[in-house]
Backbone as a printed PyTorch tensor [residue, N CA C, xyz], in Angstrom:
tensor([[[-33.3470,  27.8730,  -3.6890],
         [-33.2860,  26.5140,  -4.1790],
         [-32.0100,  26.3250,  -4.9890]],

        [[-31.6670,  25.0500,  -5.1520],
         [-30.4660,  24.7590,  -5.9110],
         [-30.6380,  23.4750,  -6.7240]],

        [[-29.7260,  23.2830,  -7.6420],
         [-29.6950,  22.1020,  -8.4900],
         [-28.5370,  21.2370,  -8.0080]],

        [[-28.7940,  19.9340,  -7.8900],
         [-27.7830,  18.9980,  -7.4120],
         [-27.6600,  17.8050,  -8.3350]],

        [[-26.5360,  17.1400,  -8.2400],
         [-26.3180,  15.8670,  -8.8970],
         [-26.5130,  14.7970,  -7.8330]],

        [[-27.5690,  14.0050,  -7.9770],
         [-27.8920,  12.9660,  -7.0070],
         [-27.3430,  11.6370,  -7.4930]],

        [[-26.6640,  10.9460,  -6.5880],
         [-26.0910,   9.6470,  -6.9210],
         [-26.7560,   8.5860,  -6.0660]],

        [[-27.2170,   7.5300,  -6.7390],
         [-27.8510,   6.3920,  -6.0710],
         [-27.2230,   5.1110,  -6.5850]],

        [[-27.2080,   4.1020,  -5.7410],
         [-26.7480,   2.7830,  -6.1660],
         [-27.9650,   1.8920,  -6.2820]],

        [[-28.1340,   1.2950,  -7.4550],
         [-29.2600,   0.4150,  -7.6910],
         [-28.9150,  -0.9510,  -7.1310]],

        [[-29.7670,  -1.4410,  -6.2620],
         [-29.5070,  -2.6840,  -5.5520],
         [-29.7310,  -3.8940,  -6.4640]],

        [[-30.7510,  -3.8290,  -7.2810],
         [-31.0250,  -4.8920,  -8.2450],
         [-31.7630,  -4.2820,  -9.4260]],

        [[-32.3760,  -5.0950, -10.2410],
         [-33.0420,  -4.5770, -11.4400],
         [-34.3340,  -3.8230, -11.1350]],

        [[-34.8330,  -3.9020,  -9.9080],
         [-36.0350,  -3.1710,  -9.5050],
         [-35.6660,  -1.6960,  -9.3340]],

        [[-36.1970,  -0.8490, -10.1990],
         [-35.8330,   0.5800, -10.1890],
         [-36.1970,   1.2760,  -8.8760]],

        [[-37.0660,   0.6790,  -8.0760],
         [-37.4490,   1.2960,  -6.8190],
         [-36.5530,   0.8680,  -5.6690]],

        [[-35.6630,  -0.0650,  -5.9080],
         [-34.7890,  -0.5800,  -4.8650],
         [-33.3920,  -0.0020,  -5.0440]],

        [[-33.1860,   1.1760,  -4.4900],
         [-31.9000,   1.8390,  -4.6290],
         [-31.5010,   2.4880,  -3.3100]],

        [[-30.2230,   2.7190,  -3.1900],
         [-29.6580,   3.3250,  -1.9910],
         [-29.1170,   4.7070,  -2.3520]],

        [[-29.6020,   5.7310,  -1.6500],
         [-29.0930,   7.0810,  -1.8470],
         [-27.6390,   7.1220,  -1.3960]],

        [[-26.7670,   7.7230,  -2.2160],
         [-25.3530,   7.8290,  -1.8700],
         [-25.0100,   9.2590,  -1.4510]],

        [[-25.2240,  10.2270,  -2.3450],
         [-24.8440,  11.5980,  -2.0310],
         [-25.4780,  12.5720,  -3.0300]],

        [[-25.6470,  13.8080,  -2.6030],
         [-26.0280,  14.9260,  -3.4740],
         [-24.8150,  15.8370,  -3.6100]],

        [[-24.4670,  16.1700,  -4.8450],
         [-23.3630,  17.0880,  -5.1210],
         [-23.9620,  18.3950,  -5.6370]],

        [[-23.7110,  19.5220,  -4.9740],
         [-24.2540,  20.7930,  -5.4620],
         [-23.7210,  21.1310,  -6.8580]],

        [[-24.6210,  21.5690,  -7.7230],
         [-24.2520,  21.9670,  -9.0800],
         [-24.3650,  23.4750,  -9.2320]],

        [[-25.5070,  24.0360,  -8.8580],
         [-25.7310,  25.4560,  -9.1140],
         [-26.9150,  25.9750,  -8.3140]],

        [[-26.9040,  27.2800,  -8.0670],
         [-28.1160,  27.9190,  -7.5780],
         [-29.1690,  27.8120,  -8.6730]],

        [[-30.4130,  27.6800,  -8.2930],
         [-31.4970,  27.5290,  -9.2690],
         [-31.5530,  28.7080, -10.2290]],

        [[-31.3610,  29.9180,  -9.7220],
         [-31.4420,  31.1010, -10.5980],
         [-30.3530,  31.0750, -11.6750]],

        [[-29.1500,  30.6430, -11.3180],
         [-28.0540,  30.5630, -12.2910],
         [-28.3140,  29.4160, -13.2620]],

        [[-28.8420,  28.3130, -12.7480],
         [-29.2030,  27.1910, -13.6220],
         [-30.1920,  27.6700, -14.6800]],

        [[-31.2290,  28.3520, -14.2510],
         [-32.2580,  28.8190, -15.1870],
         [-31.7130,  29.8630, -16.1590]],

        [[-30.8450,  30.7300, -15.6810],
         [-30.3520,  31.8450, -16.4880],
         [-29.2590,  31.4160, -17.4680]],

        [[-28.3530,  30.5190, -17.0680],
         [-27.1890,  30.2250, -17.9000],
         [-27.0780,  28.7440, -18.2660]],

        [[-27.1300,  27.8610, -17.2800],
         [-26.9280,  26.4380, -17.5490],
         [-27.8990,  25.9100, -18.6050]],

        [[-29.1730,  26.2240, -18.4640],
         [-30.1660,  25.7050, -19.4220],
         [-29.8460,  26.1350, -20.8520]],

        [[-29.4600,  27.3790, -21.0140],
         [-29.1050,  27.8770, -22.3430],
         [-27.8560,  27.1700, -22.8630]],

        [[-26.8630,  26.9910, -21.9990],
         [-25.6310,  26.3000, -22.3930],
         [-25.9120,  24.8510, -22.7790]],

        [[-26.7650,  24.1910, -22.0420],
         [-27.1060,  22.7920, -22.3220],
         [-27.7230,  22.6620, -23.7090]],

        [[-28.5980,  23.5810, -24.0510],
         [-29.2200,  23.5610, -25.3860],
         [-28.1830,  23.8990, -26.4520]],

        [[-27.4280,  24.9650, -26.2310],
         [-26.4380,  25.4140, -27.2230],
         [-25.3610,  24.3570, -27.4770]],

        [[-25.0320,  23.5850, -26.4520],
         [-23.9590,  22.5840, -26.5680],
         [-24.4860,  21.1920, -26.8890]],

        [[-25.7710,  21.0890, -27.1520],
         [-26.3970,  19.8150, -27.5000],
         [-26.0850,  18.7280, -26.4710]],

        [[-26.2390,  19.0720, -25.1970],
         [-25.9910,  18.1380, -24.1030],
         [-27.1470,  17.1450, -24.0140]],

        [[-26.7980,  15.8790, -23.9290],
         [-27.8140,  14.8160, -23.8920],
         [-27.9360,  14.1560, -22.5190]],

        [[-26.8880,  14.1450, -21.7330],
         [-26.9020,  13.4150, -20.4630],
         [-26.9720,  14.3180, -19.2400]],

        [[-26.1330,  15.3420, -19.1700],
         [-26.0610,  16.2000, -17.9910],
         [-27.1000,  17.3170, -18.0990]],

        [[-28.3610,  16.9380, -17.8690],
         [-29.4460,  17.9110, -17.9140],
         [-30.5530,  17.4660, -16.9700]],

        [[-31.4360,  18.3810, -16.6500],
         [-32.5260,  18.1000, -15.7180],
         [-33.3920,  16.9480, -16.1930]],

        [[-33.8840,  16.2010, -15.2240],
         [-34.8370,  15.1100, -15.4790],
         [-34.2430,  14.0030, -16.3400]],

        [[-32.9500,  13.8180, -16.2660],
         [-32.3020,  12.7570, -17.0240],
         [-31.4610,  11.9280, -16.0660]],

        [[-31.3420,  10.6500, -16.3670],
         [-30.5270,   9.7460, -15.5630],
         [-29.3940,   9.2320, -16.4300]],

        [[-28.1840,   9.2100, -15.8630],
         [-27.0720,   8.5730, -16.5640],
         [-26.3700,   7.6030, -15.6230]],

        [[-25.5840,   6.7060, -16.1940],
         [-24.9500,   5.6340, -15.4400],
         [-23.4570,   5.9000, -15.2570]],

        [[-22.8450,   5.0790, -14.4370],
         [-21.3970,   5.1720, -14.2210],
         [-20.6530,   5.0590, -15.5440]],

        [[-21.0870,   4.1530, -16.3920],
         [-20.4110,   3.9240, -17.6710],
         [-20.5040,   5.1310, -18.6080]],

        [[-21.4600,   6.0180, -18.3740],
         [-21.6330,   7.1970, -19.2140],
         [-20.8510,   8.4160, -18.7130]],

        [[-20.1430,   8.2790, -17.6080],
         [-19.3950,   9.4090, -17.0570],
         [-18.4110,  10.0050, -18.0700]],

        [[-17.6530,   9.2200, -18.8520],
         [-16.7650,   9.8600, -19.8330],
         [-17.5070,  10.7890, -20.7970]],

        [[-18.6860,  10.4020, -21.2300],
         [-19.4960,  11.2500, -22.1170],
         [-19.9480,  12.5070, -21.3660]],

        [[-20.3320,  12.3600, -20.1050],
         [-20.7400,  13.5050, -19.2910],
         [-19.5740,  14.4760, -19.1100]],

        [[-18.3760,  13.9590, -18.9210],
         [-17.2020,  14.8210, -18.8050],
         [-16.9800,  15.6260, -20.0810]],

        [[-17.2090,  15.0090, -21.2330],
         [-17.1240,  15.7410, -22.5040],
         [-18.1780,  16.8420, -22.5610]],

        [[-19.3990,  16.5120, -22.1260],
         [-20.4690,  17.5140, -22.1240],
         [-20.1240,  18.6760, -21.2000]],

        [[-19.5910,  18.3780, -20.0220],
         [-19.2040,  19.4480, -19.0940],
         [-18.0990,  20.3190, -19.6870]],

        [[-17.1940,  19.7350, -20.4520],
         [-16.1520,  20.5310, -21.1240],
         [-16.7650,  21.4650, -22.1510]],

        [[-17.7580,  20.9960, -22.8820],
         [-18.4340,  21.8650, -23.8650],
         [-19.1660,  22.9960, -23.1600]],

        [[-19.8420,  22.6770, -22.0610],
         [-20.5330,  23.7200, -21.2900],
         [-19.5180,  24.7300, -20.7700]],

        [[-18.4250,  24.2340, -20.2140],
         [-17.3630,  25.0940, -19.6820],
         [-16.8780,  26.0810, -20.7540]],

        [[-16.5820,  25.5720, -21.9350],
         [-16.1040,  26.4310, -23.0290],
         [-17.1600,  27.4400, -23.4490]],

        [[-18.4070,  27.0250, -23.5220],
         [-19.4940,  27.9270, -23.9030],
         [-19.6500,  29.0360, -22.8580]],

        [[-19.6020,  28.6590, -21.5870],
         [-19.7830,  29.6370, -20.5080],
         [-18.6430,  30.6500, -20.4850]],

        [[-17.4330,  30.2340, -20.8140],
         [-16.3130,  31.1800, -20.8390],
         [-16.5700,  32.3390, -21.8030]],

        [[-17.3310,  32.0930, -22.8430],
         [-17.6410,  33.1290, -23.8270],
         [-18.9680,  33.8110, -23.5230]],

        [[-19.9500,  33.0400, -23.0460],
         [-21.3260,  33.5360, -22.9450],
         [-21.8960,  33.6150, -21.5280]],

        [[-21.0990,  33.3310, -20.5200],
         [-21.6140,  33.2100, -19.1560],
         [-21.8970,  34.5090, -18.4360]],

        [[-21.3990,  35.6120, -18.9740],
         [-21.6570,  36.9120, -18.3410],
         [-21.1630,  36.9510, -16.9090]],

        [[-21.9510,  37.5380, -16.0360],
         [-21.5600,  37.7100, -14.6340],
         [-21.4290,  36.3870, -13.8900]],

        [[-21.9560,  35.3040, -14.4410],
         [-21.9090,  33.9980, -13.7820],
         [-20.7520,  33.1220, -14.2530]],

        [[-19.9030,  33.6520, -15.1260],
         [-18.8240,  32.8550, -15.7060],
         [-17.9300,  32.2150, -14.6480]],

        [[-17.4120,  32.9950, -13.7270],
         [-16.4990,  32.4480, -12.7120],
         [-17.1710,  31.3910, -11.8570]],

        [[-18.3900,  31.6680, -11.4280],
         [-19.1220,  30.7260, -10.5780],
         [-19.2950,  29.3800, -11.2800]],

        [[-19.7340,  29.4030, -12.5210],
         [-20.0110,  28.1540, -13.2440],
         [-18.7190,  27.4380, -13.6210]],

        [[-17.7430,  28.1570, -14.1280],
         [-16.5030,  27.4890, -14.5380],
         [-15.7800,  26.8830, -13.3320]],

        [[-15.8190,  27.5530, -12.1970],
         [-15.2230,  26.9770, -10.9900],
         [-15.9560,  25.7170, -10.5430]],

        [[-17.2700,  25.7280, -10.6210],
         [-18.0510,  24.5310, -10.2450],
         [-17.6710,  23.3510, -11.1430]],

        [[-17.5560,  23.6180, -12.4370],
         [-17.2210,  22.5380, -13.3720],
         [-15.7800,  22.0870, -13.1680]],

        [[-14.8480,  23.0230, -13.1920],
         [-13.4080,  22.7100, -13.1550],
         [-12.9630,  22.1550, -11.8050]],

        [[-13.4490,  22.7550, -10.7090],
         [-12.9250,  22.4290,  -9.3840],
         [-13.7680,  21.4220,  -8.6080]],

        [[-15.0110,  21.2420,  -8.9880],
         [-15.8880,  20.3640,  -8.2060],
         [-16.4290,  19.1880,  -9.0230]],

        [[-17.1850,  19.4820, -10.0590],
         [-17.9030,  18.4220, -10.7820],
         [-16.9720,  17.4620, -11.5110]],

        [[-16.0910,  18.0060, -12.3490],
         [-15.2130,  17.1220, -13.1260],
         [-14.2730,  16.3020, -12.2430]],

        [[-13.5890,  16.8940, -11.2680],
         [-12.7320,  16.0610, -10.4140],
         [-13.5140,  14.9700,  -9.6740]],

        [[-14.6950,  15.3250,  -9.1740],
         [-15.5070,  14.3280,  -8.4800],
         [-15.8790,  13.1780,  -9.4160]],

        [[-16.3800,  13.5100, -10.6090],
         [-16.8020,  12.4680, -11.5490],
         [-15.6350,  11.6090, -12.0310]],

        [[-14.4840,  12.2160, -12.2640],
         [-13.3030,  11.4490, -12.6820],
         [-12.9200,  10.4440, -11.6050]],

        [[-12.8420,  10.9020, -10.3720],
         [-12.4740,  10.0070,  -9.2770],
         [-13.5350,   8.9230,  -9.0720]],

        [[-14.7990,   9.3130,  -9.1340],
         [-15.8710,   8.3470,  -8.9500],
         [-15.7940,   7.2540, -10.0190]],

        [[-15.5810,   7.6650, -11.2520],
         [-15.4850,   6.7140, -12.3630],
         [-14.3090,   5.7530, -12.1610]],

        [[-13.1690,   6.2810, -11.7580],
         [-11.9930,   5.4380, -11.5390],
         [-12.2300,   4.4210, -10.4260]],

        [[-12.9560,   4.8240,  -9.3850],
         [-13.1760,   3.9480,  -8.2390],
         [-14.3530,   2.9860,  -8.4230]],

        [[-15.3220,   3.3380,  -9.2770],
         [-16.5610,   2.5630,  -9.3510],
         [-16.9260,   2.0980, -10.7600]],

        [[-15.9800,   2.1530, -11.6730],
         [-16.2460,   1.7090, -13.0420],
         [-16.8260,   0.2860, -13.0290]],

        [[-17.9000,   0.0980, -13.7590],
         [-18.5380,  -1.2150, -13.8380],
         [-19.5830,  -1.4620, -12.7540]],

        [[-19.6980,  -0.5460, -11.7980],
         [-20.6980,  -0.7120, -10.7390],
         [-22.0020,  -0.0340, -11.1450]],

        [[-23.0730,  -0.4060, -10.4910],
         [-24.4180,  -0.0230, -10.8820],
         [-24.9010,   1.2420, -10.1590]],

        [[-24.3340,   2.3830, -10.5250],
         [-24.7610,   3.6610,  -9.9560],
         [-25.5590,   4.4400, -10.9900]],

        [[-26.4770,   5.2740, -10.4910],
         [-27.2730,   6.1380, -11.3500],
         [-27.1180,   7.5670, -10.8430]],

        [[-27.0550,   8.4900, -11.7900],
         [-26.8680,   9.9070, -11.5010],
         [-28.0340,  10.6800, -12.1100]],

        [[-28.5530,  11.6330, -11.3570],
         [-29.6190,  12.4830, -11.9050],
         [-29.3710,  13.9340, -11.4920]],

        [[-29.6870,  14.8270, -12.4040],
         [-29.5240,  16.2600, -12.1660],
         [-30.8970,  16.8550, -11.9140]],

        [[-30.9980,  17.5880, -10.8330],
         [-32.2880,  18.2200, -10.5530],
         [-32.2870,  18.9950,  -9.2820]]])
């Protein structure tokens, strides 16, 4: 199993009326459980965590959270350091930056799970 960042576009104010856009791989479930969860707690992450939804407008805050996780993992990530830092540096942050630039002000929702 794995953890993904799911992106949906909300069609209107009805939370059940949304269009699936894409799933972005975040981590293998075992690595998420072993390292990401601990990093999220240690870094006081509020948005980029399981069972939480964030919006397009919150992407800058999520990028800050990913930077804190990245820094924490560089010191505490153990054998998973390269895997996690590469996912953040090469995949997640570039994707979110580009998405924000292209869709700022649009009604997208992101969930990690």
